[in-house]
CHARMM-style PDB file with segment names, atoms N, HN, CA, C and O in Angstrom:
ATOM      1  N   MET     1       0.820  -1.192   0.000  1.00  0.00      PROA
ATOM      2  CA  MET     1       0.000   0.000   0.000  1.00  0.00      PROA
ATOM      3  C   MET     1       0.863   1.254   0.000  1.00  0.00      PROA
ATOM      4  O   MET     1       0.566   2.213  -0.713  1.00  0.00      PROA
ATOM      5  N   THR     2       1.918   1.253   0.787  1.00  0.00      PROA
ATOM      6  HN  THR     2       2.159   0.475   1.366  1.00  0.00      PROA
ATOM      7  CA  THR     2       2.784   2.419   0.880  1.00  0.00      PROA
ATOM      8  C   THR     2       3.518   2.660  -0.435  1.00  0.00      PROA
ATOM      9  O   THR     2       3.695   3.806  -0.847  1.00  0.00      PROA
ATOM     10  N   ARG     3       3.946   1.580  -1.096  1.00  0.00      PROA
ATOM     11  HN  ARG     3       3.802   0.649  -0.761  1.00  0.00      PROA
ATOM     12  CA  ARG     3       4.627   1.727  -2.389  1.00  0.00      PROA
ATOM     13  C   ARG     3       3.708   2.326  -3.433  1.00  0.00      PROA
ATOM     14  O   ARG     3       4.120   3.179  -4.219  1.00  0.00      PROA
ATOM     15  N   ALA     4       2.468   1.880  -3.439  1.00  0.00      PROA
ATOM     16  HN  ALA     4       2.133   1.187  -2.800  1.00  0.00      PROA
ATOM     17  CA  ALA     4       1.513   2.404  -4.412  1.00  0.00      PROA
ATOM     18  C   ALA     4       1.247   3.876  -4.160  1.00  0.00      PROA
ATOM     19  O   ALA     4       1.154   4.661  -5.103  1.00  0.00      PROA
ATOM     20  N   LEU     5       1.125   4.256  -2.900  1.00  0.00      PROA
ATOM     21  HN  LEU     5       1.201   3.618  -2.133  1.00  0.00      PROA
ATOM     22  CA  LEU     5       0.907   5.657  -2.554  1.00  0.00      PROA
ATOM     23  C   LEU     5       2.110   6.506  -2.937  1.00  0.00      PROA
ATOM     24  O   LEU     5       1.953   7.616  -3.447  1.00  0.00      PROA
ATOM     25  N   ALA     6       3.312   5.988  -2.692  1.00  0.00      PROA
ATOM     26  HN  ALA     6       3.440   5.087  -2.278  1.00  0.00      PROA
ATOM     27  CA  ALA     6       4.527   6.712  -3.062  1.00  0.00      PROA
ATOM     28  C   ALA     6       4.625   6.870  -4.575  1.00  0.00      PROA
ATOM     29  O   ALA     6       5.043   7.918  -5.067  1.00  0.00      PROA
ATOM     30  N   ALA     7       4.239   5.828  -5.314  1.00  0.00      PROA
ATOM     31  HN  ALA     7       3.900   4.976  -4.915  1.00  0.00      PROA
ATOM     32  CA  ALA     7       4.281   5.909  -6.773  1.00  0.00      PROA
ATOM     33  C   ALA     7       3.276   6.924  -7.298  1.00  0.00      PROA
ATOM     34  O   ALA     7       3.577   7.665  -8.234  1.00  0.00      PROA
ATOM     35  N   ILE     8       2.094   6.965  -6.710  1.00  0.00      PROA
ATOM     36  HN  ILE     8       1.850   6.364  -5.950  1.00  0.00      PROA
ATOM     37  CA  ILE     8       1.077   7.935  -7.147  1.00  0.00      PROA
ATOM     38  C   ILE     8       1.532   9.351  -6.853  1.00  0.00      PROA
ATOM     39  O   ILE     8       1.381  10.239  -7.692  1.00  0.00      PROA
ATOM     40  N   VAL     9       2.091   9.574  -5.664  1.00  0.00      PROA
ATOM     41  HN  VAL     9       2.214   8.853  -4.982  1.00  0.00      PROA
ATOM     42  CA  VAL     9       2.585  10.911  -5.310  1.00  0.00      PROA
ATOM     43  C   VAL     9       3.710  11.316  -6.249  1.00  0.00      PROA
ATOM     44  O   VAL     9       3.758  12.458  -6.704  1.00  0.00      PROA
ATOM     45  N   ALA    10       4.618  10.386  -6.544  1.00  0.00      PROA
ATOM     46  HN  ALA    10       4.579   9.457  -6.174  1.00  0.00      PROA
ATOM     47  CA  ALA    10       5.726  10.702  -7.451  1.00  0.00      PROA
ATOM     48  C   ALA    10       5.205  11.053  -8.839  1.00  0.00      PROA
ATOM     49  O   ALA    10       5.701  11.992  -9.462  1.00  0.00      PROA
ATOM     50  N   LEU    11       4.230  10.325  -9.326  1.00  0.00      PROA
ATOM     51  HN  LEU    11       3.827   9.562  -8.820  1.00  0.00      PROA
ATOM     52  CA  LEU    11       3.666  10.623 -10.645  1.00  0.00      PROA
ATOM     53  C   LEU    11       2.953  11.976 -10.663  1.00  0.00      PROA
ATOM     54  O   LEU    11       3.031  12.708 -11.649  1.00  0.00      PROA
ATOM     55  N   LEU    12       2.273  12.299  -9.593  1.00  0.00      PROA
ATOM     56  HN  LEU    12       2.210  11.704  -8.792  1.00  0.00      PROA
ATOM     57  CA  LEU    12       1.584  13.591  -9.540  1.00  0.00      PROA
ATOM     58  C   LEU    12       2.567  14.755  -9.486  1.00  0.00      PROA
ATOM     59  O   LEU    12       2.301  15.828 -10.027  1.00  0.00      PROA
ATOM     60  N   VAL    13       3.694  14.538  -8.836  1.00  0.00      PROA
ATOM     61  HN  VAL    13       3.910  13.666  -8.396  1.00  0.00      PROA
ATOM     62  CA  VAL    13       4.700  15.601  -8.742  1.00  0.00      PROA
ATOM     63  C   VAL    13       5.453  15.750 -10.052  1.00  0.00      PROA
ATOM     64  O   VAL    13       5.739  16.868 -10.481  1.00  0.00      PROA
ATOM     65  N   VAL    14       5.777  14.633 -10.692  1.00  0.00      PROA
ATOM     66  HN  VAL    14       5.545  13.725 -10.344  1.00  0.00      PROA
ATOM     67  CA  VAL    14       6.601  14.658 -11.901  1.00  0.00      PROA
ATOM     68  C   VAL    14       5.771  14.968 -13.145  1.00  0.00      PROA
ATOM     69  O   VAL    14       6.294  15.565 -14.086  1.00  0.00      PROA
ATOM     70  N   ALA    15       4.530  14.591 -13.178  1.00  0.00      PROA
ATOM     71  HN  ALA    15       4.106  14.106 -12.413  1.00  0.00      PROA
ATOM     72  CA  ALA    15       3.704  14.728 -14.373  1.00  0.00      PROA
ATOM     73  C   ALA    15       3.625  16.159 -14.918  1.00  0.00      PROA
ATOM     74  O   ALA    15       3.694  16.324 -16.136  1.00  0.00      PROA
ATOM     75  N   PRO    16       3.486  17.195 -14.097  1.00  0.00      PROA
ATOM     76  CA  PRO    16       3.384  18.547 -14.667  1.00  0.00      PROA
ATOM     77  C   PRO    16       4.673  19.042 -15.313  1.00  0.00      PROA
ATOM     78  O   PRO    16       4.633  19.956 -16.137  1.00  0.00      PROA
ATOM     79  N   ALA    17       5.791  18.471 -14.964  1.00  0.00      PROA
ATOM     80  HN  ALA    17       5.824  17.729 -14.295  1.00  0.00      PROA
ATOM     81  CA  ALA    17       7.060  18.931 -15.517  1.00  0.00      PROA
ATOM     82  C   ALA    17       7.217  18.399 -16.934  1.00  0.00      PROA
ATOM     83  O   ALA    17       7.334  17.191 -17.142  1.00  0.00      PROA
ATOM     84  N   ARG    18       7.219  19.294 -17.897  1.00  0.00      PROA
ATOM     85  HN  ARG    18       7.124  20.275 -17.728  1.00  0.00      PROA
ATOM     86  CA  ARG    18       7.389  18.900 -19.295  1.00  0.00      PROA
ATOM     87  C   ARG    18       8.620  19.591 -19.859  1.00  0.00      PROA
ATOM     88  O   ARG    18       8.930  20.725 -19.495  1.00  0.00      PROA
ATOM     89  N   ALA    19       9.307  18.908 -20.739  1.00  0.00      PROA
ATOM     90  HN  ALA    19       9.055  17.987 -21.035  1.00  0.00      PROA
ATOM     91  CA  ALA    19      10.472  19.509 -21.385  1.00  0.00      PROA
ATOM     92  C   ALA    19      10.011  20.417 -22.509  1.00  0.00      PROA
ATOM     93  O   ALA    19       9.014  20.141 -23.177  1.00  0.00      PROA
ATOM     94  N   ASP    20      10.741  21.498 -22.711  1.00  0.00      PROA
ATOM     95  HN  ASP    20      11.550  21.722 -22.168  1.00  0.00      PROA
ATOM     96  CA  ASP    20      10.433  22.417 -23.795  1.00  0.00      PROA
ATOM     97  C   ASP    20      11.251  22.005 -25.014  1.00  0.00      PROA
ATOM     98  O   ASP    20      12.459  22.234 -25.067  1.00  0.00      PROA
ATOM     99  N   HSD    21      10.596  21.406 -25.973  1.00  0.00      PROA
ATOM    100  HN  HSD    21       9.615  21.220 -25.930  1.00  0.00      PROA
ATOM    101  CA  HSD    21      11.287  20.952 -27.174  1.00  0.00      PROA
ATOM    102  C   HSD    21      11.041  21.867 -28.356  1.00  0.00      PROA
ATOM    103  O   HSD    21      11.258  21.477 -29.503  1.00  0.00      PROA
ATOM    104  N   GLY    22      10.595  23.063 -28.089  1.00  0.00      PROA
ATOM    105  HN  GLY    22      10.419  23.380 -27.157  1.00  0.00      PROA
ATOM    106  CA  GLY    22      10.412  24.015 -29.154  1.00  0.00      PROA
ATOM    107  C   GLY    22       9.122  23.866 -29.918  1.00  0.00      PROA
ATOM    108  O   GLY    22       8.949  24.504 -30.957  1.00  0.00      PROA
ATOM    109  N   VAL    23       8.215  23.047 -29.440  1.00  0.00      PROA
ATOM    110  HN  VAL    23       8.356  22.529 -28.596  1.00  0.00      PROA
ATOM    111  CA  VAL    23       6.934  22.871 -30.123  1.00  0.00      PROA
ATOM    112  C   VAL    23       6.055  24.072 -29.798  1.00  0.00      PROA
ATOM    113  O   VAL    23       5.749  24.332 -28.634  1.00  0.00      PROA
ATOM    114  N   GLY    24       5.659  24.791 -30.818  1.00  0.00      PROA
ATOM    115  HN  GLY    24       5.908  24.580 -31.763  1.00  0.00      PROA
ATOM    116  CA  GLY    24       4.798  25.949 -30.590  1.00  0.00      PROA
ATOM    117  C   GLY    24       5.533  27.132 -30.009  1.00  0.00      PROA
ATOM    118  O   GLY    24       4.947  27.912 -29.259  1.00  0.00      PROA
ATOM    119  N   GLY    25       6.791  27.284 -30.332  1.00  0.00      PROA
ATOM    120  HN  GLY    25       7.267  26.651 -30.942  1.00  0.00      PROA
ATOM    121  CA  GLY    25       7.558  28.408 -29.787  1.00  0.00      PROA
ATOM    122  C   GLY    25       8.129  28.051 -28.430  1.00  0.00      PROA
ATOM    123  O   GLY    25       8.352  26.878 -28.133  1.00  0.00      PROA
ATOM    124  N   GLY    26       8.362  29.040 -27.622  1.00  0.00      PROA
ATOM    125  HN  GLY    26       8.180  29.994 -27.864  1.00  0.00      PROA
ATOM    126  CA  GLY    26       8.913  28.796 -26.294  1.00  0.00      PROA
ATOM    127  C   GLY    26      10.408  29.021 -26.269  1.00  0.00      PROA
ATOM    128  O   GLY    26      11.004  29.468 -27.248  1.00  0.00      PROA
ATOM    129  N   ALA    27      10.996  28.706 -25.147  1.00  0.00      PROA
ATOM    130  HN  ALA    27      10.512  28.342 -24.351  1.00  0.00      PROA
ATOM    131  CA  ALA    27      12.411  28.985 -24.941  1.00  0.00      PROA
ATOM    132  C   ALA    27      13.303  28.124 -25.832  1.00  0.00      PROA
ATOM    133  O   ALA    27      14.406  28.543 -26.185  1.00  0.00      PROA
ATOM    134  N   GLY    28      12.848  26.938 -26.197  1.00  0.00      PROA
ATOM    135  HN  GLY    28      11.952  26.598 -25.910  1.00  0.00      PROA
ATOM    136  CA  GLY    28      13.690  26.035 -26.966  1.00  0.00      PROA
ATOM    137  C   GLY    28      13.540  26.167 -28.463  1.00  0.00      PROA
ATOM    138  O   GLY    28      14.075  25.346 -29.208  1.00  0.00      PROA
ATOM    139  N   SER    29      12.826  27.179 -28.923  1.00  0.00      PROA
ATOM    140  HN  SER    29      12.391  27.846 -28.317  1.00  0.00      PROA
ATOM    141  CA  SER    29      12.584  27.275 -30.354  1.00  0.00      PROA
ATOM    142  C   SER    29      13.845  27.660 -31.126  1.00  0.00      PROA
ATOM    143  O   SER    29      13.976  27.305 -32.297  1.00  0.00      PROA
ATOM    144  N   ALA    30      14.762  28.367 -30.503  1.00  0.00      PROA
ATOM    145  HN  ALA    30      14.656  28.656 -29.551  1.00  0.00      PROA
ATOM    146  CA  ALA    30      16.009  28.745 -31.168  1.00  0.00      PROA
ATOM    147  C   ALA    30      17.150  27.996 -30.493  1.00  0.00      PROA
ATOM    148  O   ALA    30      17.954  28.593 -29.776  1.00  0.00      PROA
ATOM    149  N   ALA    31      17.219  26.708 -30.719  1.00  0.00      PROA
ATOM    150  HN  ALA    31      16.567  26.222 -31.301  1.00  0.00      PROA
ATOM    151  CA  ALA    31      18.212  25.870 -30.056  1.00  0.00      PROA
ATOM    152  C   ALA    31      19.607  26.162 -30.599  1.00  0.00      PROA
ATOM    153  O   ALA    31      19.775  26.495 -31.772  1.00  0.00      PROA
ATOM    154  N   MET    32      20.605  26.032 -29.725  1.00  0.00      PROA
ATOM    155  HN  MET    32      20.469  25.762 -28.772  1.00  0.00      PROA
ATOM    156  CA  MET    32      21.988  26.224 -30.140  1.00  0.00      PROA
ATOM    157  C   MET    32      22.468  24.970 -30.854  1.00  0.00      PROA
ATOM    158  O   MET    32      21.944  23.874 -30.650  1.00  0.00      PROA
ATOM    159  N   SER    33      23.465  25.158 -31.685  1.00  0.00      PROA
ATOM    160  HN  SER    33      23.890  26.048 -31.850  1.00  0.00      PROA
ATOM    161  CA  SER    33      24.020  23.996 -32.373  1.00  0.00      PROA
ATOM    162  C   SER    33      24.833  23.175 -31.374  1.00  0.00      PROA
ATOM    163  O   SER    33      25.319  23.710 -30.378  1.00  0.00      PROA
ATOM    164  N   PRO    34      24.980  21.898 -31.636  1.00  0.00      PROA
ATOM    165  CA  PRO    34      25.763  21.047 -30.731  1.00  0.00      PROA
ATOM    166  C   PRO    34      27.216  21.505 -30.595  1.00  0.00      PROA
ATOM    167  O   PRO    34      27.829  21.334 -29.541  1.00  0.00      PROA
ATOM    168  N   LEU    35      27.760  22.083 -31.656  1.00  0.00      PROA
ATOM    169  HN  LEU    35      27.262  22.222 -32.512  1.00  0.00      PROA
ATOM    170  CA  LEU    35      29.137  22.563 -31.595  1.00  0.00      PROA
ATOM    171  C   LEU    35      29.267  23.712 -30.610  1.00  0.00      PROA
ATOM    172  O   LEU    35      30.209  23.743 -29.818  1.00  0.00      PROA
ATOM    173  N   VAL    36      28.339  24.652 -30.647  1.00  0.00      PROA
ATOM    174  HN  VAL    36      27.574  24.626 -31.290  1.00  0.00      PROA
ATOM    175  CA  VAL    36      28.375  25.786 -29.727  1.00  0.00      PROA
ATOM    176  C   VAL    36      28.192  25.295 -28.298  1.00  0.00      PROA
ATOM    177  O   VAL    36      28.877  25.764 -27.390  1.00  0.00      PROA
ATOM    178  N   THR    37      27.284  24.367 -28.092  1.00  0.00      PROA
ATOM    179  HN  THR    37      26.727  23.986 -28.830  1.00  0.00      PROA
ATOM    180  CA  THR    37      27.066  23.818 -26.759  1.00  0.00      PROA
ATOM    181  C   THR    37      28.329  23.134 -26.238  1.00  0.00      PROA
ATOM    182  O   THR    37      28.695  23.312 -25.076  1.00  0.00      PROA
ATOM    183  N   ALA    38      28.989  22.362 -27.081  1.00  0.00      PROA
ATOM    184  HN  ALA    38      28.691  22.218 -28.025  1.00  0.00      PROA
ATOM    185  CA  ALA    38      30.215  21.681 -26.679  1.00  0.00      PROA
ATOM    186  C   ALA    38      31.314  22.683 -26.344  1.00  0.00      PROA
ATOM    187  O   ALA    38      32.054  22.502 -25.376  1.00  0.00      PROA
ATOM    188  N   LEU    39      31.417  23.736 -27.143  1.00  0.00      PROA
ATOM    189  HN  LEU    39      30.817  23.883 -27.928  1.00  0.00      PROA
ATOM    190  CA  LEU    39      32.434  24.752 -26.864  1.00  0.00      PROA
ATOM    191  C   LEU    39      32.159  25.482 -25.555  1.00  0.00      PROA
ATOM    192  O   LEU    39      33.092  25.774 -24.807  1.00  0.00      PROA
ATOM    193  N   LEU    40      30.903  25.780 -25.268  1.00  0.00      PROA
ATOM    194  HN  LEU    40      30.145  25.543 -25.876  1.00  0.00      PROA
ATOM    195  CA  LEU    40      30.569  26.435 -24.012  1.00  0.00      PROA
ATOM    196  C   LEU    40      30.891  25.542 -22.817  1.00  0.00      PROA
ATOM    197  O   LEU    40      31.412  26.016 -21.808  1.00  0.00      PROA
ATOM    198  N   TRP    41      30.581  24.245 -22.932  1.00  0.00      PROA
ATOM    199  HN  TRP    41      30.158  23.861 -23.752  1.00  0.00      PROA
ATOM    200  CA  TRP    41      30.918  23.324 -21.852  1.00  0.00      PROA
ATOM    201  C   TRP    41      32.429  23.195 -21.683  1.00  0.00      PROA
ATOM    202  O   TRP    41      32.921  23.087 -20.560  1.00  0.00      PROA
ATOM    203  N   ALA    42      33.163  23.206 -22.787  1.00  0.00      PROA
ATOM    204  HN  ALA    42      32.763  23.294 -23.699  1.00  0.00      PROA
ATOM    205  CA  ALA    42      34.621  23.111 -22.705  1.00  0.00      PROA
ATOM    206  C   ALA    42      35.202  24.332 -22.006  1.00  0.00      PROA
ATOM    207  O   ALA    42      36.099  24.204 -21.173  1.00  0.00      PROA
ATOM    208  N   VAL    43      34.698  25.508 -22.339  1.00  0.00      PROA
ATOM    209  HN  VAL    43      33.969  25.612 -23.016  1.00  0.00      PROA
ATOM    210  CA  VAL    43      35.172  26.735 -21.692  1.00  0.00      PROA
ATOM    211  C   VAL    43      34.835  26.707 -20.205  1.00  0.00      PROA
ATOM    212  O   VAL    43      35.659  27.080 -19.371  1.00  0.00      PROA
ATOM    213  N   ALA    44      33.623  26.265 -19.875  1.00  0.00      PROA
ATOM    214  HN  ALA    44      32.953  25.962 -20.553  1.00  0.00      PROA
ATOM    215  CA  ALA    44      33.225  26.195 -18.466  1.00  0.00      PROA
ATOM    216  C   ALA    44      34.114  25.214 -17.699  1.00  0.00      PROA
ATOM    217  O   ALA    44      34.533  25.506 -16.579  1.00  0.00      PROA
ATOM    218  N   ALA    45      34.401  24.064 -18.287  1.00  0.00      PROA
ATOM    219  HN  ALA    45      34.061  23.827 -19.197  1.00  0.00      PROA
ATOM    220  CA  ALA    45      35.262  23.078 -17.632  1.00  0.00      PROA
ATOM    221  C   ALA    45      36.675  23.616 -17.463  1.00  0.00      PROA
ATOM    222  O   ALA    45      37.311  23.374 -16.437  1.00  0.00      PROA
ATOM    223  N   PHE    46      37.169  24.340 -18.455  1.00  0.00      PROA
ATOM    224  HN  PHE    46      36.653  24.536 -19.288  1.00  0.00      PROA
ATOM    225  CA  PHE    46      38.500  24.932 -18.378  1.00  0.00      PROA
ATOM    226  C   PHE    46      38.574  25.955 -17.242  1.00  0.00      PROA
ATOM    227  O   PHE    46      39.546  25.982 -16.487  1.00  0.00      PROA
ATOM    228  N   LEU    47      37.546  26.793 -17.124  1.00  0.00      PROA
ATOM    229  HN  LEU    47      36.756  26.771 -17.737  1.00  0.00      PROA
ATOM    230  CA  LEU    47      37.534  27.799 -16.059  1.00  0.00      PROA
ATOM    231  C   LEU    47      37.443  27.155 -14.676  1.00  0.00      PROA
ATOM    232  O   LEU    47      38.071  27.625 -13.727  1.00  0.00      PROA
ATOM    233  N   VAL    48      36.673  26.096 -14.566  1.00  0.00      PROA
ATOM    234  HN  VAL    48      36.163  25.715 -15.337  1.00  0.00      PROA
ATOM    235  CA  VAL    48      36.599  25.385 -13.290  1.00  0.00      PROA
ATOM    236  C   VAL    48      37.952  24.767 -12.958  1.00  0.00      PROA
ATOM    237  O   VAL    48      38.382  24.792 -11.805  1.00  0.00      PROA
ATOM    238  N   GLY    49      38.617  24.219 -13.954  1.00  0.00      PROA
ATOM    239  HN  GLY    49      38.267  24.199 -14.891  1.00  0.00      PROA
ATOM    240  CA  GLY    49      39.946  23.650 -13.734  1.00  0.00      PROA
ATOM    241  C   GLY    49      40.946  24.689 -13.275  1.00  0.00      PROA
ATOM    242  O   GLY    49      41.733  24.434 -12.363  1.00  0.00      PROA
ATOM    243  N   ILE    50      40.924  25.863 -13.898  1.00  0.00      PROA
ATOM    244  HN  ILE    50      40.285  26.070 -14.639  1.00  0.00      PROA
ATOM    245  CA  ILE    50      41.823  26.952 -13.484  1.00  0.00      PROA
ATOM    246  C   ILE    50      41.531  27.359 -12.047  1.00  0.00      PROA
ATOM    247  O   ILE    50      42.450  27.575 -11.257  1.00  0.00      PROA
ATOM    248  N   ALA    51      40.257  27.463 -11.716  1.00  0.00      PROA
ATOM    249  HN  ALA    51      39.511  27.288 -12.358  1.00  0.00      PROA
ATOM    250  CA  ALA    51      39.895  27.845 -10.348  1.00  0.00      PROA
ATOM    251  C   ALA    51      40.379  26.813  -9.342  1.00  0.00      PROA
ATOM    252  O   ALA    51      40.885  27.170  -8.278  1.00  0.00      PROA
ATOM    253  N   LEU    52      40.226  25.530  -9.672  1.00  0.00      PROA
ATOM    254  HN  LEU    52      39.815  25.239 -10.536  1.00  0.00      PROA
ATOM    255  CA  LEU    52      40.687  24.482  -8.761  1.00  0.00      PROA
ATOM    256  C   LEU    52      42.201  24.514  -8.573  1.00  0.00      PROA
ATOM    257  O   LEU    52      42.691  24.357  -7.455  1.00  0.00      PROA
ATOM    258  N   VAL    53      42.935  24.714  -9.650  1.00  0.00      PROA
ATOM    259  HN  VAL    53      42.537  24.842 -10.559  1.00  0.00      PROA
ATOM    260  CA  VAL    53      44.393  24.800  -9.539  1.00  0.00      PROA
ATOM    261  C   VAL    53      44.786  25.997  -8.684  1.00  0.00      PROA
ATOM    262  O   VAL    53      45.690  25.892  -7.855  1.00  0.00      PROA
ATOM    263  N   ALA    54      44.120  27.131  -8.872  1.00  0.00      PROA
ATOM    264  HN  ALA    54      43.385  27.217  -9.545  1.00  0.00      PROA
ATOM    265  CA  ALA    54      44.434  28.318  -8.081  1.00  0.00      PROA
ATOM    266  C   ALA    54      44.139  28.086  -6.600  1.00  0.00      PROA
ATOM    267  O   ALA    54      44.923  28.487  -5.740  1.00  0.00      PROA
ATOM    268  N   ILE    55      43.025  27.449  -6.304  1.00  0.00      PROA
ATOM    269  HN  ILE    55      42.388  27.123  -7.003  1.00  0.00      PROA
ATOM    270  CA  ILE    55      42.662  27.191  -4.903  1.00  0.00      PROA
ATOM    271  C   ILE    55      43.651  26.234  -4.256  1.00  0.00      PROA
ATOM    272  O   ILE    55      44.097  26.468  -3.133  1.00  0.00      PROA
ATOM    273  N   VAL    56      43.998  25.153  -4.959  1.00  0.00      PROA
ATOM    274  HN  VAL    56      43.636  24.963  -5.871  1.00  0.00      PROA
ATOM    275  CA  VAL    56      44.955  24.190  -4.414  1.00  0.00      PROA
ATOM    276  C   VAL    56      46.315  24.846  -4.229  1.00  0.00      PROA
ATOM    277  O   VAL    56      46.998  24.580  -3.240  1.00  0.00      PROA
ATOM    278  N   THR    57      46.716  25.692  -5.158  1.00  0.00      PROA
ATOM    279  HN  THR    57      46.161  25.909  -5.961  1.00  0.00      PROA
ATOM    280  CA  THR    57      47.997  26.384  -5.044  1.00  0.00      PROA
ATOM    281  C   THR    57      48.022  27.289  -3.822  1.00  0.00      PROA
ATOM    282  O   THR    57      49.016  27.317  -3.097  1.00  0.00      PROA
ATOM    283  N   VAL    58      46.965  28.014  -3.586  1.00  0.00      PROA
ATOM    284  HN  VAL    58      46.157  27.991  -4.175  1.00  0.00      PROA
ATOM    285  CA  VAL    58      46.908  28.905  -2.425  1.00  0.00      PROA
ATOM    286  C   VAL    58      46.890  28.105  -1.125  1.00  0.00      PROA
ATOM    287  O   VAL    58      47.550  28.482  -0.157  1.00  0.00      PROA
ATOM    288  N   LEU    59      46.142  27.008  -1.097  1.00  0.00      PROA
ATOM    289  HN  LEU    59      45.606  26.702  -1.883  1.00  0.00      PROA
ATOM    290  CA  LEU    59      46.030  26.233   0.130  1.00  0.00      PROA
ATOM    291  C   LEU    59      47.293  25.450   0.467  1.00  0.00      PROA
ATOM    292  O   LEU    59      47.550  25.178   1.640  1.00  0.00      PROA
ATOM    293  N   THR    60      48.075  25.088  -0.522  1.00  0.00      PROA
ATOM    294  HN  THR    60      47.866  25.308  -1.474  1.00  0.00      PROA
ATOM    295  CA  THR    60      49.271  24.283  -0.267  1.00  0.00      PROA
ATOM    296  C   THR    60      50.557  25.097  -0.338  1.00  0.00      PROA
ATOM    297  O   THR    60      51.650  24.531  -0.316  1.00  0.00      PROA
ATOM    298  N   ARG    61      50.439  26.397  -0.421  1.00  0.00      PROA
ATOM    299  HN  ARG    61      49.552  26.856  -0.439  1.00  0.00      PROA
ATOM    300  CA  ARG    61      51.621  27.257  -0.524  1.00  0.00      PROA
ATOM    301  C   ARG    61      52.432  27.173   0.769  1.00  0.00      PROA
ATOM    302  O   ARG    61      51.877  27.205   1.867  1.00  0.00      PROA
ATOM    303  N   ARG    62      53.739  27.067   0.622  1.00  0.00      PROA
ATOM    304  HN  ARG    62      54.191  27.041  -0.270  1.00  0.00      PROA
ATOM    305  CA  ARG    62      54.612  27.037   1.787  1.00  0.00      PROA
ATOM    306  C   ARG    62      54.927  28.475   2.195  1.00  0.00      PROA
ATOM    307  O   ARG    62      55.236  29.337   1.372  1.00  0.00      PROA
ATOM    308  N   ARG    63      54.835  28.683   3.473  1.00  0.00      PROA
ATOM    309  HN  ARG    63      54.584  27.983   4.142  1.00  0.00      PROA
ATOM    310  CA  ARG    63      55.137  30.026   3.996  1.00  0.00      PROA
ATOM    311  C   ARG    63      56.622  30.064   4.362  1.00  0.00      PROA
ATOM    312  O   ARG    63      57.185  29.063   4.805  1.00  0.00      PROA
ATOM    313  N   PRO    64      57.237  31.204   4.176  1.00  0.00      PROA
ATOM    314  CA  PRO    64      58.667  31.286   4.524  1.00  0.00      PROA
ATOM    315  C   PRO    64      58.851  31.086   6.033  1.00  0.00      PROA
ATOM    316  O   PRO    64      58.088  31.603   6.848  1.00  0.00      PROA
ATOM    317  N   SER    65      59.885  30.322   6.369  1.00  0.00      PROA
ATOM    318  HN  SER    65      60.505  29.902   5.706  1.00  0.00      PROA
ATOM    319  CA  SER    65      60.131  30.055   7.789  1.00  0.00      PROA
ATOM    320  C   SER    65      60.706  31.308   8.438  1.00  0.00      PROA
ATOM    321  O   SER    65      61.447  32.069   7.816  1.00  0.00      PROA
ATOM    322  N   GLN    66      60.349  31.498   9.680  1.00  0.00      PROA
ATOM    323  HN  GLN    66      59.747  30.879  10.185  1.00  0.00      PROA
ATOM    324  CA  GLN    66      60.831  32.660  10.431  1.00  0.00      PROA
ATOM    325  C   GLN    66      62.253  32.394  10.913  1.00  0.00      PROA
ATOM    326  O   GLN    66      62.566  31.280  11.333  1.00  0.00      PROA
ATOM    327  N   PRO    67      63.113  33.403  10.856  1.00  0.00      PROA
ATOM    328  CA  PRO    67      64.477  33.200  11.373  1.00  0.00      PROA
ATOM    329  C   PRO    67      64.442  33.038  12.897  1.00  0.00      PROA
ATOM    330  O   PRO    67      63.683  33.707  13.599  1.00  0.00      PROA
ATOM    331  N   HSD    68      65.280  32.140  13.370  1.00  0.00      PROA
ATOM    332  HN  HSD    68      65.896  31.597  12.800  1.00  0.00      PROA
ATOM    333  CA  HSD    68      65.339  31.878  14.815  1.00  0.00      PROA
ATOM    334  C   HSD    68      66.388  32.781  15.454  1.00  0.00      PROA
ATOM    335  O   HSD    68      67.538  32.846  15.019  1.00  0.00      PROA
ATOM    336  N   ASP    69      65.956  33.464  16.487  1.00  0.00      PROA
ATOM    337  HN  ASP    69      65.022  33.411  16.840  1.00  0.00      PROA
ATOM    338  CA  ASP    69      66.906  34.281  17.254  1.00  0.00      PROA
ATOM    339  C   ASP    69      67.566  33.381  18.294  1.00  0.00      PROA
ATOM    340  O   ASP    69      66.932  32.969  19.265  1.00  0.00      PROA
ATOM    341  N   GLY    70      68.827  33.085  18.081  1.00  0.00      PROA
ATOM    342  HN  GLY    70      69.342  33.419  17.292  1.00  0.00      PROA
ATOM    343  CA  GLY    70      69.581  32.117  18.793  1.00  0.00      PROA
ATOM    344  C   GLY    70      69.831  32.340  20.176  1.00  0.00      PROA
ATOM    345  OT1 GLY    70      70.482  31.521  20.825  1.00  0.00      PROA
TER     346      GLY     70
END
């Protein structure tokens, strides 16, 4: 009984969500080409990689040791 109720609730929640495939206008009517999409993802991945390298570099930077007064 609980599984059936969970399935019905899930269907009621998910059912209104529809993908916009450009039928009848809408946001997807002027879709980007796959090449442009791939290039945008590549640029985004590159920027994330640069940010990660910068963060790791800052966190692992060695600080100069203080001179010891003997």
